[in-house]
PDB file of N, CA, C, O and CB in Angstrom:
ATOM      1  N   UNK A   1    -201.853-168.051 -25.905  1.00  0.00           N
ATOM      2  CA  UNK A   1    -200.679-168.881 -25.757  1.00  0.00           C
ATOM      3  C   UNK A   1    -199.869-168.829 -27.055  1.00  0.00           C
ATOM      4  O   UNK A   1    -200.442-168.846 -28.144  1.00  0.00           O
ATOM      5  CB  UNK A   1    -201.073-170.338 -25.398  1.00  0.00           C
ATOM      6  N   UNK A   2    -198.550-168.766 -26.944  1.00  0.00           N
ATOM      7  CA  UNK A   2    -197.655-168.687 -28.085  1.00  0.00           C
ATOM      8  C   UNK A   2    -197.303-170.094 -28.557  1.00  0.00           C
ATOM      9  O   UNK A   2    -196.989-170.970 -27.751  1.00  0.00           O
ATOM     10  CB  UNK A   2    -196.379-167.893 -27.728  1.00  0.00           C
ATOM     11  N   UNK A   3    -197.359-170.299 -29.861  1.00  0.00           N
ATOM     12  CA  UNK A   3    -196.975-171.579 -30.437  1.00  0.00           C
ATOM     13  C   UNK A   3    -195.539-171.473 -30.933  1.00  0.00           C
ATOM     14  O   UNK A   3    -195.296-170.903 -31.997  1.00  0.00           O
ATOM     15  CB  UNK A   3    -197.940-171.993 -31.591  1.00  0.00           C
ATOM     16  N   UNK A   4    -194.589-172.011 -30.181  1.00  0.00           N
ATOM     17  CA  UNK A   4    -193.178-171.897 -30.520  1.00  0.00           C
ATOM     18  C   UNK A   4    -192.784-172.815 -31.665  1.00  0.00           C
ATOM     19  O   UNK A   4    -191.764-172.569 -32.309  1.00  0.00           O
ATOM     20  CB  UNK A   4    -192.333-172.199 -29.314  1.00  0.00           C
ATOM     21  N   UNK A   5    -193.543-173.852 -31.941  1.00  0.00           N
ATOM     22  CA  UNK A   5    -193.190-174.783 -33.007  1.00  0.00           C
ATOM     23  C   UNK A   5    -193.134-174.104 -34.364  1.00  0.00           C
ATOM     24  O   UNK A   5    -192.345-174.510 -35.217  1.00  0.00           O
ATOM     25  CB  UNK A   5    -194.178-175.923 -33.050  1.00  0.00           C
ATOM     26  N   UNK A   6    -193.948-173.082 -34.587  1.00  0.00           N
ATOM     27  CA  UNK A   6    -193.937-172.383 -35.862  1.00  0.00           C
ATOM     28  C   UNK A   6    -192.723-171.479 -36.012  1.00  0.00           C
ATOM     29  O   UNK A   6    -192.374-171.092 -37.127  1.00  0.00           O
ATOM     30  CB  UNK A   6    -195.199-171.573 -36.016  1.00  0.00           C
ATOM     31  N   UNK A   7    -192.079-171.140 -34.911  1.00  0.00           N
ATOM     32  CA  UNK A   7    -190.933-170.241 -34.948  1.00  0.00           C
ATOM     33  C   UNK A   7    -189.615-170.983 -35.129  1.00  0.00           C
ATOM     34  O   UNK A   7    -188.593-170.358 -35.413  1.00  0.00           O
ATOM     35  CB  UNK A   7    -190.884-169.420 -33.687  1.00  0.00           C
ATOM     36  N   UNK A   8    -189.619-172.289 -34.971  1.00  0.00           N
ATOM     37  CA  UNK A   8    -188.386-173.055 -35.063  1.00  0.00           C
ATOM     38  C   UNK A   8    -188.214-173.613 -36.466  1.00  0.00           C
ATOM     39  O   UNK A   8    -189.059-174.361 -36.959  1.00  0.00           O
ATOM     40  CB  UNK A   8    -188.374-174.189 -34.031  1.00  0.00           C
ATOM     41  N   UNK A   9    -187.117-173.241 -37.098  1.00  0.00           N
ATOM     42  CA  UNK A   9    -186.804-173.791 -38.398  1.00  0.00           C
ATOM     43  C   UNK A   9    -186.011-175.075 -38.203  1.00  0.00           C
ATOM     44  O   UNK A   9    -185.255-175.198 -37.239  1.00  0.00           O
ATOM     45  CB  UNK A   9    -186.020-172.772 -39.262  1.00  0.00           C
ATOM     46  N   UNK A  10    -186.176-176.026 -39.105  1.00  0.00           N
ATOM     47  CA  UNK A  10    -185.387-177.255 -38.977  1.00  0.00           C
ATOM     48  C   UNK A  10    -183.899-176.957 -39.156  1.00  0.00           C
ATOM     49  O   UNK A  10    -183.512-176.110 -39.961  1.00  0.00           O
ATOM     50  CB  UNK A  10    -185.850-178.307 -40.010  1.00  0.00           C
ATOM     51  N   UNK A  11    -183.096-177.653 -38.407  1.00  0.00           N
ATOM     52  CA  UNK A  11    -181.654-177.470 -38.488  1.00  0.00           C
ATOM     53  C   UNK A  11    -181.105-178.352 -39.599  1.00  0.00           C
ATOM     54  O   UNK A  11    -181.644-179.422 -39.883  1.00  0.00           O
ATOM     55  CB  UNK A  11    -180.971-177.798 -37.134  1.00  0.00           C
ATOM     56  N   UNK A  12    -180.033-177.892 -40.221  1.00  0.00           N
ATOM     57  CA  UNK A  12    -179.376-178.636 -41.289  1.00  0.00           C
ATOM     58  C   UNK A  12    -178.252-179.492 -40.727  1.00  0.00           C
ATOM     59  O   UNK A  12    -177.598-179.108 -39.757  1.00  0.00           O
ATOM     60  CB  UNK A  12    -178.835-177.681 -42.358  1.00  0.00           C
ATOM     61  N   UNK A  13    -178.028-180.645 -41.331  1.00  0.00           N
ATOM     62  CA  UNK A  13    -176.919-181.503 -40.939  1.00  0.00           C
ATOM     63  C   UNK A  13    -175.648-181.054 -41.649  1.00  0.00           C
ATOM     64  O   UNK A  13    -175.688-180.215 -42.549  1.00  0.00           O
ATOM     65  CB  UNK A  13    -177.228-182.983 -41.258  1.00  0.00           C
ATOM     66  N   UNK A  14    -174.539-181.616 -41.238  1.00  0.00           N
ATOM     67  CA  UNK A  14    -173.266-181.318 -41.890  1.00  0.00           C
ATOM     68  C   UNK A  14    -173.318-181.717 -43.362  1.00  0.00           C
ATOM     69  O   UNK A  14    -172.798-181.000 -44.217  1.00  0.00           O
ATOM     70  CB  UNK A  14    -172.109-182.045 -41.176  1.00  0.00           C
ATOM     71  N   UNK A  15    -173.933-182.842 -43.659  1.00  0.00           N
ATOM     72  CA  UNK A  15    -174.075-183.297 -45.056  1.00  0.00           C
ATOM     73  C   UNK A  15    -174.921-182.330 -45.869  1.00  0.00           C
ATOM     74  O   UNK A  15    -174.603-182.035 -47.021  1.00  0.00           O
ATOM     75  CB  UNK A  15    -174.700-184.699 -45.105  1.00  0.00           C
ATOM     76  N   UNK A  16    -176.004-181.834 -45.266  1.00  0.00           N
ATOM     77  CA  UNK A  16    -176.851-180.858 -45.953  1.00  0.00           C
ATOM     78  C   UNK A  16    -176.047-179.619 -46.331  1.00  0.00           C
ATOM     79  O   UNK A  16    -176.132-179.131 -47.459  1.00  0.00           O
ATOM     80  CB  UNK A  16    -178.049-180.466 -45.070  1.00  0.00           C
ATOM     81  N   UNK A  17    -175.276-179.121 -45.387  1.00  0.00           N
ATOM     82  CA  UNK A  17    -174.496-177.902 -45.607  1.00  0.00           C
ATOM     83  C   UNK A  17    -173.431-178.140 -46.675  1.00  0.00           C
ATOM     84  O   UNK A  17    -173.214-177.283 -47.532  1.00  0.00           O
ATOM     85  CB  UNK A  17    -173.838-177.431 -44.290  1.00  0.00           C
ATOM     86  N   UNK A  18    -172.771-179.285 -46.633  1.00  0.00           N
ATOM     87  CA  UNK A  18    -171.755-179.603 -47.639  1.00  0.00           C
ATOM     88  C   UNK A  18    -172.374-179.607 -49.032  1.00  0.00           C
ATOM     89  O   UNK A  18    -171.778-179.099 -49.982  1.00  0.00           O
ATOM     90  CB  UNK A  18    -171.099-180.968 -47.339  1.00  0.00           C
ATOM     91  N   UNK A  19    -173.549-180.170 -49.152  1.00  0.00           N
ATOM     92  CA  UNK A  19    -174.235-180.216 -50.444  1.00  0.00           C
ATOM     93  C   UNK A  19    -174.627-178.804 -50.899  1.00  0.00           C
ATOM     94  O   UNK A  19    -174.457-178.463 -52.069  1.00  0.00           O
ATOM     95  CB  UNK A  19    -175.487-181.119 -50.356  1.00  0.00           C
ATOM     96  N   UNK A  20    -175.147-177.991 -49.986  1.00  0.00           N
ATOM     97  CA  UNK A  20    -175.563-176.629 -50.324  1.00  0.00           C
ATOM     98  C   UNK A  20    -174.373-175.793 -50.789  1.00  0.00           C
ATOM     99  O   UNK A  20    -174.480-175.040 -51.756  1.00  0.00           O
ATOM    100  CB  UNK A  20    -176.238-175.960 -49.119  1.00  0.00           C
ATOM    101  N   UNK A  21    -173.245-175.925 -50.103  1.00  0.00           N
ATOM    102  CA  UNK A  21    -172.066-175.109 -50.405  1.00  0.00           C
ATOM    103  C   UNK A  21    -171.144-175.751 -51.448  1.00  0.00           C
ATOM    104  O   UNK A  21    -170.153-175.150 -51.863  1.00  0.00           O
ATOM    105  CB  UNK A  21    -171.285-174.852 -49.133  1.00  0.00           C
ATOM    106  N   UNK A  22    -171.475-176.961 -51.860  1.00  0.00           N
ATOM    107  CA  UNK A  22    -170.660-177.697 -52.850  1.00  0.00           C
ATOM    108  C   UNK A  22    -169.222-177.884 -52.385  1.00  0.00           C
ATOM    109  O   UNK A  22    -168.273-177.646 -53.131  1.00  0.00           O
ATOM    110  CB  UNK A  22    -170.668-176.963 -54.191  1.00  0.00           C
ATOM    111  N   UNK A  23    -169.084-178.316 -51.136  1.00  0.00           N
ATOM    112  CA  UNK A  23    -167.773-178.620 -50.576  1.00  0.00           C
ATOM    113  C   UNK A  23    -167.839-179.986 -49.898  1.00  0.00           C
ATOM    114  O   UNK A  23    -168.921-180.532 -49.681  1.00  0.00           O
ATOM    115  CB  UNK A  23    -167.317-177.515 -49.570  1.00  0.00           C
ATOM    116  N   UNK A  24    -166.682-180.524 -49.570  1.00  0.00           N
ATOM    117  CA  UNK A  24    -166.619-181.815 -48.880  1.00  0.00           C
ATOM    118  C   UNK A  24    -167.095-181.652 -47.440  1.00  0.00           C
ATOM    119  O   UNK A  24    -166.952-180.583 -46.846  1.00  0.00           O
ATOM    120  CB  UNK A  24    -165.178-182.392 -48.914  1.00  0.00           C
ATOM    121  N   UNK A  25    -167.651-182.702 -46.895  1.00  0.00           N
ATOM    122  CA  UNK A  25    -168.175-182.680 -45.519  1.00  0.00           C
ATOM    123  C   UNK A  25    -167.079-182.315 -44.515  1.00  0.00           C
ATOM    124  O   UNK A  25    -167.350-181.642 -43.520  1.00  0.00           O
ATOM    125  CB  UNK A  25    -168.787-184.050 -45.155  1.00  0.00           C
ATOM    126  N   UNK A  26    -165.841-182.757 -44.768  1.00  0.00           N
ATOM    127  CA  UNK A  26    -164.745-182.417 -43.859  1.00  0.00           C
ATOM    128  C   UNK A  26    -164.412-180.924 -43.896  1.00  0.00           C
ATOM    129  O   UNK A  26    -163.947-180.366 -42.902  1.00  0.00           O
ATOM    130  CB  UNK A  26    -163.503-183.232 -44.209  1.00  0.00           C
ATOM    131  N   UNK A  27    -164.645-180.286 -45.025  1.00  0.00           N
ATOM    132  CA  UNK A  27    -164.443-178.834 -45.119  1.00  0.00           C
ATOM    133  C   UNK A  27    -165.437-178.107 -44.221  1.00  0.00           C
ATOM    134  O   UNK A  27    -165.080-177.149 -43.536  1.00  0.00           O
ATOM    135  CB  UNK A  27    -164.590-178.352 -46.585  1.00  0.00           C
ATOM    136  N   UNK A  28    -166.684-178.567 -44.230  1.00  0.00           N
ATOM    137  CA  UNK A  28    -167.706-177.972 -43.353  1.00  0.00           C
ATOM    138  C   UNK A  28    -167.297-178.148 -41.896  1.00  0.00           C
ATOM    139  O   UNK A  28    -167.398-177.209 -41.106  1.00  0.00           O
ATOM    140  CB  UNK A  28    -169.102-178.615 -43.606  1.00  0.00           C
ATOM    141  N   UNK A  29    -166.842-179.330 -41.539  1.00  0.00           N
ATOM    142  CA  UNK A  29    -166.399-179.582 -40.157  1.00  0.00           C
ATOM    143  C   UNK A  29    -165.221-178.682 -39.786  1.00  0.00           C
ATOM    144  O   UNK A  29    -165.180-178.129 -38.687  1.00  0.00           O
ATOM    145  CB  UNK A  29    -166.005-181.064 -39.978  1.00  0.00           C
ATOM    146  N   UNK A  30    -164.265-178.537 -40.702  1.00  0.00           N
ATOM    147  CA  UNK A  30    -163.096-177.702 -40.428  1.00  0.00           C
ATOM    148  C   UNK A  30    -163.510-176.245 -40.237  1.00  0.00           C
ATOM    149  O   UNK A  30    -163.059-175.587 -39.299  1.00  0.00           O
ATOM    150  CB  UNK A  30    -162.069-177.819 -41.568  1.00  0.00           C
ATOM    151  N   UNK A  31    -164.369-175.740 -41.129  1.00  0.00           N
ATOM    152  CA  UNK A  31    -164.854-174.361 -40.996  1.00  0.00           C
ATOM    153  C   UNK A  31    -165.582-174.170 -39.672  1.00  0.00           C
ATOM    154  O   UNK A  31    -165.469-173.121 -39.039  1.00  0.00           O
ATOM    155  CB  UNK A  31    -165.784-173.998 -42.169  1.00  0.00           C
ATOM    156  N   UNK A  32    -166.324-175.183 -39.261  1.00  0.00           N
ATOM    157  CA  UNK A  32    -167.030-175.112 -37.975  1.00  0.00           C
ATOM    158  C   UNK A  32    -166.026-175.058 -36.822  1.00  0.00           C
ATOM    159  O   UNK A  32    -166.169-174.248 -35.906  1.00  0.00           O
ATOM    160  CB  UNK A  32    -167.981-176.329 -37.804  1.00  0.00           C
ATOM    161  N   UNK A  33    -165.014-175.919 -36.872  1.00  0.00           N
ATOM    162  CA  UNK A  33    -163.978-175.938 -35.822  1.00  0.00           C
ATOM    163  C   UNK A  33    -163.232-174.624 -35.748  1.00  0.00           C
ATOM    164  O   UNK A  33    -162.851-174.187 -34.662  1.00  0.00           O
ATOM    165  CB  UNK A  33    -162.987-177.072 -36.068  1.00  0.00           C
ATOM    166  N   UNK A  34    -163.017-173.986 -36.890  1.00  0.00           N
ATOM    167  CA  UNK A  34    -162.271-172.729 -36.943  1.00  0.00           C
ATOM    168  C   UNK A  34    -163.143-171.519 -36.627  1.00  0.00           C
ATOM    169  O   UNK A  34    -162.635-170.403 -36.517  1.00  0.00           O
ATOM    170  CB  UNK A  34    -161.646-172.558 -38.308  1.00  0.00           C
ATOM    171  N   UNK A  35    -164.447-171.730 -36.480  1.00  0.00           N
ATOM    172  CA  UNK A  35    -165.355-170.629 -36.184  1.00  0.00           C
ATOM    173  C   UNK A  35    -165.763-169.827 -37.407  1.00  0.00           C
ATOM    174  O   UNK A  35    -166.404-168.783 -37.281  1.00  0.00           O
ATOM    175  CB  UNK A  35    -164.727-169.720 -35.192  1.00  0.00           C
ATOM    176  N   UNK A  36    -165.398-170.303 -38.584  1.00  0.00           N
ATOM    177  CA  UNK A  36    -165.763-169.627 -39.826  1.00  0.00           C
ATOM    178  C   UNK A  36    -167.246-169.813 -40.107  1.00  0.00           C
ATOM    179  O   UNK A  36    -167.907-168.918 -40.634  1.00  0.00           O
ATOM    180  CB  UNK A  36    -164.924-170.156 -41.003  1.00  0.00           C
ATOM    181  N   UNK A  37    -167.752-170.968 -39.755  1.00  0.00           N
ATOM    182  CA  UNK A  37    -169.150-171.322 -39.984  1.00  0.00           C
ATOM    183  C   UNK A  37    -169.782-171.669 -38.640  1.00  0.00           C
ATOM    184  O   UNK A  37    -169.305-172.563 -37.941  1.00  0.00           O
ATOM    185  CB  UNK A  37    -169.279-172.515 -40.994  1.00  0.00           C
ATOM    186  N   UNK A  38    -170.839-170.975 -38.283  1.00  0.00           N
ATOM    187  CA  UNK A  38    -171.479-171.175 -36.982  1.00  0.00           C
ATOM    188  C   UNK A  38    -172.248-172.490 -36.958  1.00  0.00           C
ATOM    189  O   UNK A  38    -173.026-172.790 -37.864  1.00  0.00           O
ATOM    190  CB  UNK A  38    -172.422-170.002 -36.657  1.00  0.00           C
ATOM    191  N   UNK A  39    -172.016-173.263 -35.907  1.00  0.00           N
ATOM    192  CA  UNK A  39    -172.735-174.528 -35.741  1.00  0.00           C
ATOM    193  C   UNK A  39    -173.219-174.658 -34.306  1.00  0.00           C
ATOM    194  O   UNK A  39    -172.767-173.949 -33.408  1.00  0.00           O
ATOM    195  CB  UNK A  39    -171.836-175.731 -36.119  1.00  0.00           C
ATOM    196  N   UNK A  40    -174.141-175.573 -34.117  1.00  0.00           N
ATOM    197  CA  UNK A  40    -174.714-175.859 -32.805  1.00  0.00           C
ATOM    198  C   UNK A  40    -174.520-177.336 -32.528  1.00  0.00           C
ATOM    199  O   UNK A  40    -174.700-178.162 -33.422  1.00  0.00           O
ATOM    200  CB  UNK A  40    -176.228-175.465 -32.735  1.00  0.00           C
ATOM    201  N   UNK A  41    -174.155-177.683 -31.298  1.00  0.00           N
ATOM    202  CA  UNK A  41    -173.984-179.077 -30.912  1.00  0.00           C
ATOM    203  C   UNK A  41    -175.254-179.537 -30.211  1.00  0.00           C
ATOM    204  O   UNK A  41    -175.747-178.873 -29.299  1.00  0.00           O
ATOM    205  CB  UNK A  41    -172.733-179.265 -29.995  1.00  0.00           C
ATOM    206  N   UNK A  42    -175.776-180.678 -30.644  1.00  0.00           N
ATOM    207  CA  UNK A  42    -177.006-181.196 -30.052  1.00  0.00           C
ATOM    208  C   UNK A  42    -176.818-182.649 -29.639  1.00  0.00           C
ATOM    209  O   UNK A  42    -175.949-183.355 -30.150  1.00  0.00           O
ATOM    210  CB  UNK A  42    -178.182-181.066 -31.037  1.00  0.00           C
ATOM    211  N   UNK A  43    -177.645-183.069 -28.714  1.00  0.00           N
ATOM    212  CA  UNK A  43    -177.655-184.462 -28.285  1.00  0.00           C
ATOM    213  C   UNK A  43    -176.431-184.846 -27.485  1.00  0.00           C
ATOM    214  O   UNK A  43    -175.496-184.061 -27.323  1.00  0.00           O
ATOM    215  CB  UNK A  43    -177.768-185.355 -29.469  1.00  0.00           C
ATOM    216  N   UNK A  44    -176.457-186.068 -26.987  1.00  0.00           N
ATOM    217  CA  UNK A  44    -175.366-186.558 -26.147  1.00  0.00           C
ATOM    218  C   UNK A  44    -174.093-186.812 -26.952  1.00  0.00           C
ATOM    219  O   UNK A  44    -172.997-186.802 -26.391  1.00  0.00           O
ATOM    220  CB  UNK A  44    -175.789-187.832 -25.436  1.00  0.00           C
ATOM    221  N   UNK A  45    -174.224-187.042 -28.264  1.00  0.00           N
ATOM    222  CA  UNK A  45    -173.055-187.274 -29.108  1.00  0.00           C
ATOM    223  C   UNK A  45    -172.417-185.982 -29.578  1.00  0.00           C
ATOM    224  O   UNK A  45    -171.293-185.989 -30.079  1.00  0.00           O
ATOM    225  CB  UNK A  45    -173.434-188.112 -30.301  1.00  0.00           C
ATOM    226  N   UNK A  46    -173.120-184.880 -29.422  1.00  0.00           N
ATOM    227  CA  UNK A  46    -172.587-183.590 -29.849  1.00  0.00           C
ATOM    228  C   UNK A  46    -172.642-183.392 -31.354  1.00  0.00           C
ATOM    229  O   UNK A  46    -171.775-182.735 -31.930  1.00  0.00           O
ATOM    230  CB  UNK A  46    -171.172-183.445 -29.380  1.00  0.00           C
ATOM    231  N   UNK A  47    -173.658-183.958 -31.991  1.00  0.00           N
ATOM    232  CA  UNK A  47    -173.817-183.790 -33.434  1.00  0.00           C
ATOM    233  C   UNK A  47    -173.938-182.315 -33.779  1.00  0.00           C
ATOM    234  O   UNK A  47    -174.513-181.536 -33.020  1.00  0.00           O
ATOM    235  CB  UNK A  47    -175.049-184.563 -33.943  1.00  0.00           C
ATOM    236  N   UNK A  48    -173.393-181.935 -34.929  1.00  0.00           N
ATOM    237  CA  UNK A  48    -173.447-180.547 -35.375  1.00  0.00           C
ATOM    238  C   UNK A  48    -174.711-180.313 -36.176  1.00  0.00           C
ATOM    239  O   UNK A  48    -175.133-181.143 -36.981  1.00  0.00           O
ATOM    240  CB  UNK A  48    -172.207-180.188 -36.209  1.00  0.00           C
ATOM    241  N   UNK A  49    -175.297-179.156 -35.928  1.00  0.00           N
ATOM    242  CA  UNK A  49    -176.440-178.710 -36.724  1.00  0.00           C
ATOM    243  C   UNK A  49    -176.225-177.248 -37.055  1.00  0.00           C
ATOM    244  O   UNK A  49    -175.542-176.520 -36.335  1.00  0.00           O
ATOM    245  CB  UNK A  49    -177.797-178.927 -35.968  1.00  0.00           C
ATOM    246  N   UNK A  50    -176.819-176.839 -38.156  1.00  0.00           N
ATOM    247  CA  UNK A  50    -176.618-175.495 -38.687  1.00  0.00           C
ATOM    248  C   UNK A  50    -177.964-174.866 -38.989  1.00  0.00           C
ATOM    249  O   UNK A  50    -178.886-175.546 -39.440  1.00  0.00           O
ATOM    250  CB  UNK A  50    -175.734-175.524 -39.954  1.00  0.00           C
ATOM    251  N   UNK A  51    -178.078-173.576 -38.742  1.00  0.00           N
ATOM    252  CA  UNK A  51    -179.295-172.841 -39.096  1.00  0.00           C
ATOM    253  C   UNK A  51    -179.184-172.382 -40.538  1.00  0.00           C
ATOM    254  O   UNK A  51    -178.117-171.949 -40.975  1.00  0.00           O
ATOM    255  CB  UNK A  51    -179.525-171.628 -38.145  1.00  0.00           C
ATOM    256  N   UNK A  52    -180.266-172.473 -41.269  1.00  0.00           N
ATOM    257  CA  UNK A  52    -180.263-172.068 -42.675  1.00  0.00           C
ATOM    258  C   UNK A  52    -179.891-170.596 -42.812  1.00  0.00           C
ATOM    259  O   UNK A  52    -179.201-170.220 -43.760  1.00  0.00           O
ATOM    260  CB  UNK A  52    -181.635-172.329 -43.315  1.00  0.00           C
ATOM    261  N   UNK A  53    -180.334-169.769 -41.891  1.00  0.00           N
ATOM    262  CA  UNK A  53    -180.015-168.343 -41.942  1.00  0.00           C
ATOM    263  C   UNK A  53    -178.507-168.118 -41.857  1.00  0.00           C
ATOM    264  O   UNK A  53    -177.968-167.254 -42.548  1.00  0.00           O
ATOM    265  CB  UNK A  53    -180.726-167.594 -40.806  1.00  0.00           C
ATOM    266  N   UNK A  54    -177.826-168.892 -41.012  1.00  0.00           N
ATOM    267  CA  UNK A  54    -176.375-168.760 -40.878  1.00  0.00           C
ATOM    268  C   UNK A  54    -175.671-169.195 -42.158  1.00  0.00           C
ATOM    269  O   UNK A  54    -174.680-168.584 -42.559  1.00  0.00           O
ATOM    270  CB  UNK A  54    -175.867-169.588 -39.687  1.00  0.00           C
ATOM    271  N   UNK A  55    -176.169-170.235 -42.794  1.00  0.00           N
ATOM    272  CA  UNK A  55    -175.586-170.720 -44.043  1.00  0.00           C
ATOM    273  C   UNK A  55    -175.804-169.698 -45.150  1.00  0.00           C
ATOM    274  O   UNK A  55    -174.894-169.423 -45.932  1.00  0.00           O
ATOM    275  CB  UNK A  55    -176.194-172.083 -44.440  1.00  0.00           C
ATOM    276  N   UNK A  56    -177.005-169.137 -45.217  1.00  0.00           N
ATOM    277  CA  UNK A  56    -177.291-168.107 -46.221  1.00  0.00           C
ATOM    278  C   UNK A  56    -176.349-166.913 -46.050  1.00  0.00           C
ATOM    279  O   UNK A  56    -175.828-166.384 -47.032  1.00  0.00           O
ATOM    280  CB  UNK A  56    -178.765-167.645 -46.118  1.00  0.00           C
ATOM    281  N   UNK A  57    -176.135-166.493 -44.811  1.00  0.00           N
ATOM    282  CA  UNK A  57    -175.240-165.367 -44.535  1.00  0.00           C
ATOM    283  C   UNK A  57    -173.807-165.716 -44.927  1.00  0.00           C
ATOM    284  O   UNK A  57    -173.112-164.906 -45.541  1.00  0.00           O
ATOM    285  CB  UNK A  57    -175.305-164.973 -43.045  1.00  0.00           C
ATOM    286  N   UNK A  58    -173.372-166.910 -44.574  1.00  0.00           N
ATOM    287  CA  UNK A  58    -172.033-167.367 -44.933  1.00  0.00           C
ATOM    288  C   UNK A  58    -171.859-167.372 -46.452  1.00  0.00           C
ATOM    289  O   UNK A  58    -170.848-166.894 -46.969  1.00  0.00           O
ATOM    290  CB  UNK A  58    -171.770-168.774 -44.357  1.00  0.00           C
ATOM    291  N   UNK A  59    -172.840-167.909 -47.156  1.00  0.00           N
ATOM    292  CA  UNK A  59    -172.778-168.022 -48.609  1.00  0.00           C
ATOM    293  C   UNK A  59    -172.763-166.647 -49.268  1.00  0.00           C
ATOM    294  O   UNK A  59    -172.068-166.437 -50.261  1.00  0.00           O
ATOM    295  CB  UNK A  59    -173.958-168.841 -49.129  1.00  0.00           C
ATOM    296  N   UNK A  60    -173.529-165.717 -48.716  1.00  0.00           N
ATOM    297  CA  UNK A  60    -173.599-164.376 -49.303  1.00  0.00           C
ATOM    298  C   UNK A  60    -172.293-163.605 -49.143  1.00  0.00           C
ATOM    299  O   UNK A  60    -172.002-162.702 -49.928  1.00  0.00           O
ATOM    300  CB  UNK A  60    -174.734-163.592 -48.672  1.00  0.00           C
ATOM    301  N   UNK A  61    -171.506-163.959 -48.127  1.00  0.00           N
ATOM    302  CA  UNK A  61    -170.212-163.306 -47.923  1.00  0.00           C
ATOM    303  C   UNK A  61    -169.142-163.880 -48.835  1.00  0.00           C
ATOM    304  O   UNK A  61    -168.035-163.345 -48.905  1.00  0.00           O
ATOM    305  CB  UNK A  61    -169.776-163.438 -46.475  1.00  0.00           C
ATOM    306  N   UNK A  62    -169.461-164.970 -49.540  1.00  0.00           N
ATOM    307  CA  UNK A  62    -168.538-165.628 -50.471  1.00  0.00           C
ATOM    308  C   UNK A  62    -167.256-166.047 -49.781  1.00  0.00           C
ATOM    309  O   UNK A  62    -166.158-165.735 -50.242  1.00  0.00           O
ATOM    310  CB  UNK A  62    -168.215-164.708 -51.638  1.00  0.00           C
ATOM    311  N   UNK A  63    -167.403-166.758 -48.673  1.00  0.00           N
ATOM    312  CA  UNK A  63    -166.267-167.269 -47.917  1.00  0.00           C
ATOM    313  C   UNK A  63    -165.789-168.620 -48.440  1.00  0.00           C
ATOM    314  O   UNK A  63    -164.898-169.228 -47.848  1.00  0.00           O
ATOM    315  CB  UNK A  63    -166.630-167.387 -46.452  1.00  0.00           C
ATOM    316  N   UNK A  64    -166.355-169.087 -49.515  1.00  0.00           N
ATOM    317  CA  UNK A  64    -166.024-170.434 -49.979  1.00  0.00           C
ATOM    318  C   UNK A  64    -164.593-170.574 -50.457  1.00  0.00           C
ATOM    319  O   UNK A  64    -164.126-171.697 -50.646  1.00  0.00           O
ATOM    320  CB  UNK A  64    -166.949-170.829 -51.083  1.00  0.00           C
ATOM    321  N   UNK A  65    -163.889-169.492 -50.657  1.00  0.00           N
ATOM    322  CA  UNK A  65    -162.500-169.565 -51.085  1.00  0.00           C
ATOM    323  C   UNK A  65    -161.539-169.980 -49.982  1.00  0.00           C
ATOM    324  O   UNK A  65    -160.386-170.311 -50.256  1.00  0.00           O
ATOM    325  CB  UNK A  65    -162.080-168.248 -51.629  1.00  0.00           C
ATOM    326  N   UNK A  66    -162.002-169.965 -48.740  1.00  0.00           N
ATOM    327  CA  UNK A  66    -161.152-170.362 -47.611  1.00  0.00           C
ATOM    328  C   UNK A  66    -161.075-171.867 -47.539  1.00  0.00           C
ATOM    329  O   UNK A  66    -162.109-172.535 -47.543  1.00  0.00           O
ATOM    330  CB  UNK A  66    -161.686-169.788 -46.280  1.00  0.00           C
ATOM    331  N   UNK A  67    -159.888-172.417 -47.475  1.00  0.00           N
ATOM    332  CA  UNK A  67    -159.718-173.876 -47.325  1.00  0.00           C
ATOM    333  C   UNK A  67    -158.774-174.174 -46.249  1.00  0.00           C
ATOM    334  O   UNK A  67    -158.502-175.342 -45.972  1.00  0.00           O
ATOM    335  CB  UNK A  67    -159.242-174.520 -48.596  1.00  0.00           C
TER     336      UNK A  67
END
């Protein structure tokens, strides 16, 4: 039997991503809305979550100059 729990990485919140990228939380939301930063909507409220791999890829491309 496969244990899927070991394959799932915890998702980051918008606040986590803002802190990692050293930008304001609204900048993260705007980048998400514009499709610059990939996000996932979860729960009935549609909260945004981000995969660490996606953030690492975004950061490595040095897209932080976009505002």
